[in-house]
C-alpha positions as CSV (number, residue, x, y, z in Angstrom):
1,M,-6.9,-7.6,19.8
2,E,-8.6,-5.0,18.9
3,K,-11.5,-5.6,15.8
4,L,-12.1,-2.4,13.5
5,T,-15.5,-1.0,12.5
6,N,-16.5,1.6,10.0
7,E,-15.4,4.1,13.4
8,I,-12.0,4.0,11.9
9,L,-13.0,5.4,8.7
10,K,-15.3,8.3,10.5
11,Q,-12.4,8.9,12.4
12,V,-9.7,9.2,9.6
13,I,-11.8,10.6,6.6
14,Q,-12.5,14.1,6.7
15,P,-14.5,16.9,4.5
16,R,-11.8,18.5,1.9
17,P,-11.0,21.7,3.1
18,L,-12.0,24.6,0.7
19,K,-8.5,26.1,0.6
20,S,-6.8,23.5,-0.9
21,H,-5.2,22.2,-4.4
22,K,-3.4,19.4,-5.6
23,G,-0.4,20.1,-3.3
24,T,-2.4,19.9,-0.1
25,F,-3.2,16.2,-0.7
26,G,0.2,15.0,-1.0
27,K,2.5,13.4,-3.7
28,V,2.6,9.3,-4.1
29,L,5.3,7.5,-6.2
30,I,4.2,4.0,-7.1
31,I,7.4,1.7,-7.9
32,A,5.7,-1.4,-9.7
33,G,5.2,-3.5,-12.8
34,S,7.4,-5.0,-15.6
35,Q,6.8,-5.4,-18.8
36,N,4.7,-8.6,-18.2
37,Y,3.0,-7.5,-15.1
38,T,1.3,-4.0,-16.2
39,G,-1.6,-4.7,-14.3
40,A,-0.3,-4.9,-10.9
41,A,1.3,-1.5,-11.3
42,L,-2.2,-0.1,-13.0
43,M,-4.2,-1.5,-10.4
44,A,-2.2,-0.1,-7.5
45,T,-2.1,3.4,-9.3
46,K,-5.7,3.7,-10.0
47,A,-6.4,3.0,-6.0
48,A,-3.9,5.6,-5.2
49,V,-5.3,8.4,-7.5
50,Y,-8.9,7.3,-6.6
51,T,-8.6,7.6,-2.8
52,G,-7.5,11.5,-3.7
53,A,-3.8,11.6,-3.6
54,G,-2.9,14.8,-5.0
55,L,-0.4,13.7,-7.5
56,V,0.7,9.7,-8.6
57,T,3.6,8.9,-10.5
58,L,3.8,5.4,-11.3
59,A,7.9,4.2,-12.4
60,T,7.5,1.4,-14.7
61,D,8.8,-0.4,-17.4
62,P,8.2,2.0,-20.4
63,H,6.6,-0.8,-22.6
64,N,3.9,0.0,-19.7
65,F,3.7,4.0,-20.5
66,T,0.8,3.5,-23.4
67,S,-1.4,1.5,-21.2
68,V,-1.0,4.0,-18.4
69,H,-2.1,6.8,-20.3
70,A,-5.3,5.1,-22.2
71,V,-6.8,3.7,-19.0
72,L,-5.1,6.5,-15.9
73,P,-4.5,9.8,-17.5
74,E,-4.4,11.1,-14.2
75,A,-1.2,9.7,-13.6
76,M,2.3,10.3,-14.3
77,V,5.2,8.0,-15.9
78,V,8.7,7.9,-15.3
79,D,11.0,5.2,-16.8
80,L,11.6,2.8,-14.2
81,R,15.1,1.9,-15.7
82,D,16.5,5.2,-15.1
83,Q,17.3,5.0,-11.5
84,T,18.6,8.3,-11.2
85,A,15.5,9.9,-12.0
86,V,13.6,7.7,-10.0
87,L,15.8,8.7,-6.8
88,Q,15.7,12.4,-7.8
89,L,11.8,12.2,-7.9
90,A,11.6,9.9,-5.0
91,Q,13.4,12.9,-3.1
92,T,10.1,15.1,-3.3
93,M,7.2,12.3,-2.5
94,N,5.1,12.0,0.6
95,V,5.0,8.2,0.0
96,I,7.1,5.3,-2.0
97,A,5.0,2.2,-2.6
98,M,6.9,-0.6,-4.2
99,G,6.8,-3.6,-5.4
100,P,3.8,-4.9,-7.3
101,G,4.4,-6.7,-10.4
102,L,8.3,-5.9,-10.5
103,Q,10.8,-8.5,-11.7
104,P,13.2,-9.7,-8.9
105,T,16.5,-8.5,-10.6
106,L,19.9,-6.9,-9.5
107,A,18.5,-3.6,-10.5
108,N,15.2,-3.3,-8.7
109,T,17.4,-5.0,-5.6
110,A,19.7,-2.0,-5.5
111,L,16.8,0.7,-6.6
112,L,15.0,-0.9,-3.3
113,Q,18.1,-0.5,-0.9
114,R,18.6,2.9,-2.3
115,I,15.0,4.1,-1.7
116,I,15.2,2.2,2.1
117,N,18.5,4.5,2.3
118,A,17.7,7.5,1.1
119,A,14.2,8.1,3.0
120,T,13.2,10.9,5.2
121,A,11.2,11.6,8.5
122,S,8.8,13.0,6.3
123,Q,8.2,10.1,4.1
124,S,6.3,7.0,4.4
125,L,7.6,3.6,2.6
126,I,5.2,0.6,1.5
127,M,7.0,-2.7,0.6
128,D,4.6,-5.2,-1.1
129,A,5.0,-8.2,-3.1
130,T,8.5,-8.2,-4.8
131,A,9.9,-5.6,-2.2
132,L,9.2,-8.2,0.3
133,N,10.3,-10.8,-1.3
134,L,13.6,-9.1,-2.6
135,W,14.4,-8.2,1.3
136,S,13.6,-12.0,2.6
137,Q,16.2,-13.3,-0.3
138,Q,18.8,-10.6,-0.3
139,S,19.2,-9.6,3.2
140,L,18.6,-5.8,2.7
141,T,19.5,-3.5,5.4
142,M,16.5,-2.1,6.7
143,T,18.1,1.1,8.8
144,T,16.2,3.9,7.5
145,N,14.9,7.5,8.7
146,A,11.6,6.8,7.1
147,Q,8.5,8.0,9.2
148,K,5.9,5.1,8.6
149,I,7.3,1.7,7.1
150,V,4.3,-0.6,5.9
151,L,4.6,-4.1,5.0
152,T,2.1,-6.0,3.1
153,P,2.7,-9.6,2.9
154,H,0.2,-12.9,2.7
155,A,0.8,-15.4,5.0
156,V,3.8,-16.9,2.4
157,E,5.6,-13.6,1.7
158,W,5.3,-13.3,5.7
159,Q,6.3,-17.0,6.0
160,R,9.6,-16.2,3.7
161,L,10.0,-13.1,5.9
162,S,9.8,-14.1,8.9
163,Q,10.8,-17.8,9.0
164,L,7.4,-18.6,10.3
165,A,5.6,-21.7,9.0
166,L,2.1,-20.8,8.1
167,S,1.0,-23.2,10.8
168,T,2.9,-20.9,13.6
169,Q,1.6,-17.9,12.1
170,Q,-0.3,-16.5,15.7
171,P,-0.6,-12.9,16.5
172,S,2.6,-13.6,19.5
173,A,4.9,-14.6,17.2
174,N,4.0,-12.4,14.2
175,L,4.6,-9.8,16.7
176,R,7.8,-10.9,18.3
177,C,9.3,-12.0,14.9
178,L,8.7,-8.1,13.6
179,R,9.9,-6.5,16.6
180,Q,13.0,-8.5,15.9
181,K,13.7,-7.7,11.7
182,A,11.5,-4.3,11.7
183,P,12.7,-1.2,12.7
184,K,10.3,0.1,15.5
185,Q,8.3,2.5,13.1
186,T,6.9,-0.5,11.1
187,V,3.5,-1.6,10.4
188,L,2.5,-5.0,9.5
189,V,-0.3,-6.0,7.3
190,L,-0.6,-9.5,7.1
191,K,-3.5,-9.8,4.7
192,G,-5.9,-12.9,5.1
193,A,-9.0,-14.0,5.9
194,P,-9.4,-11.8,8.4
195,T,-6.3,-9.5,7.9
196,A,-4.2,-8.5,11.1
197,I,-2.4,-5.3,11.4
198,Y,0.6,-4.9,13.9
199,D,2.2,-1.8,15.2
200,N,5.4,-2.5,16.2
201,Q,5.8,0.6,17.6
202,T,3.0,0.1,20.7
203,G,2.6,-3.8,20.2
204,Q,-1.0,-3.3,19.3
205,I,-2.7,-5.8,17.2
206,F,-5.9,-5.1,15.1
207,Q,-8.3,-7.4,13.4
208,N,-10.1,-6.1,10.4
209,T,-13.9,-7.3,10.6
210,A,-14.7,-6.4,6.9
211,G,-14.4,-8.8,3.9
212,T,-15.8,-11.3,2.0
213,A,-15.3,-14.3,-0.5
214,A,-15.9,-12.3,-3.5
215,M,-12.7,-10.1,-3.5
216,A,-10.2,-13.2,-3.6
217,T,-8.9,-12.6,-6.9
218,G,-5.7,-11.3,-8.5
219,G,-5.0,-7.6,-8.2
220,T,-7.1,-7.2,-4.7
221,G,-3.5,-6.7,-2.9
222,D,-2.2,-4.6,-5.5
223,T,-5.3,-2.0,-5.1
224,L,-5.0,-2.6,-1.1
225,T,-0.9,-0.7,-1.6
226,G,-2.5,1.9,-3.6
227,M,-5.2,2.6,-1.2
228,I,-2.8,2.7,1.7
229,A,-0.5,5.1,-0.4
230,G,-3.3,7.2,-1.1
231,F,-4.5,7.3,2.6
232,L,-0.7,8.0,4.1
233,A,-0.3,10.9,1.5
234,Q,-3.4,13.1,2.5
235,F,-4.4,12.2,5.9
236,S,-2.3,12.3,8.7
237,V,0.8,10.0,9.0
238,Q,-0.5,7.7,11.8
239,T,-1.5,4.0,12.3
240,A,-5.0,4.9,12.1
241,A,-4.5,6.0,8.4
242,I,-3.5,2.6,7.6
243,L,-6.3,1.2,9.4
244,A,-8.7,3.3,7.4
245,A,-7.4,2.3,4.3
246,V,-7.5,-1.7,5.0
247,Y,-11.1,-1.5,6.5
248,L,-12.1,0.4,3.6
249,H,-11.1,-2.0,0.7
250,S,-12.6,-4.9,2.4
251,Y,-16.1,-2.6,3.3
252,I,-16.5,-1.7,-0.4
253,A,-15.9,-4.8,-1.5
254,E,-18.5,-6.3,1.0
255,Q,-21.1,-3.5,-0.5
256,L,-20.3,-4.9,-4.2
257,A,-20.6,-8.4,-3.4
258,Q,-24.3,-7.5,-2.5
259,K,-25.0,-7.3,-6.4
260,Y,-21.7,-9.3,-7.7
261,Y,-20.1,-12.7,-7.4
262,V,-17.0,-11.6,-7.9
263,V,-15.9,-8.1,-7.1
264,L,-13.0,-6.8,-9.4
265,P,-10.1,-5.0,-7.9
266,T,-11.0,-2.4,-10.9
267,Q,-14.5,-2.1,-9.3
268,L,-13.2,-1.4,-6.2
269,S,-11.1,1.4,-6.8
270,E,-13.9,2.7,-8.6
271,A,-16.2,2.9,-5.8
272,I,-14.0,4.6,-3.5
273,P,-14.5,8.1,-4.0
274,Y,-18.1,7.6,-3.3
275,W,-17.7,5.8,-0.2
276,M,-14.9,8.2,0.9
277,H,-17.6,10.8,0.4
278,Y,-19.9,9.2,2.3
279,F,-18.1,8.4,5.3
280,A,-17.0,12.3,5.0
281,E,-20.0,13.6,5.2
282,Q,-20.6,11.8,8.7
283,N,-18.2,14.2,10.2
C-alpha cells in the first residue's frame, strides 16, 4: 500500500497556461440535490467551481434554483426532472458526478442507468451517495464506455455494494470485490480514517496520510465529490488526479484545524484556490 504525501499535489497541480479560456479547464455536470437536500448539491457544486473547473452545471430540483443563484452565481442549473435536457447536456461534459442529496426514486434510477449507458470514452463518471445505493439496490448494469469511473462510498455504503461486512473490509478483500463488480477503469475511494484508494486497473492501493477529526461533519463527502470532479475536468484523466483531489481535501482540513475546532465543508472549499495556487507555484 502506497502512502500519499503532498508530492502528489506537486505532480498534478500545474500553473495555468497563459493562453487559456474557460473551455480549457473542462466542463462538469453535478446531478444532485432533492427539495429537502439542497446543501449536498450546493457543497458538491461549490467544490467543483472552486477547484477551477471551467464550466459547472448543477442538475437539481428546481426548488433549489434560487439558493444556487444566491450563493453560487458561477454555477448554472438545469431541471433534474427534465431527463431529456439533462441527458443532452451530459453529452457535452467532461465529467459527470451523480448522487449527493438525491432521492432514491425510479426516475433517478432510470437517469443514472441512462447516464452510465451513454457515457463516452472521453468522459469520467463519479458515483456518490444515492447513486451508489441505487446501484446496489436496483442491480444496475455497469457496462459503460466511460474513460474513468470513480466510486466514493463510506464504509456502510461499500458494505451494501460489496456485501462485505465492516469487519471484513480489508484491502485484499476490497480489491477482490471491486474487480468482481466494477469495470476495469474504476477507482474506488473508500472514505474513512484513513481513506484508501483502489485502482482496479493496476491493482494498486493508496492510503491517504492527511486528515483530521475536525472534518468529521456532514457535507465533507459531498465536497470531496466536487473536488474530484474538478480535478478530473482540468487535469489529465489519470488516477493521479483523483489521488491529488483526495489528498488536498484532507490536507486543507488539516491546515484549517490548526485554528478551528470544526472544519466546515464550505470553509474547506473556500480555501481550495489558495492551496492550489500554493502547490502550482512549486512547479
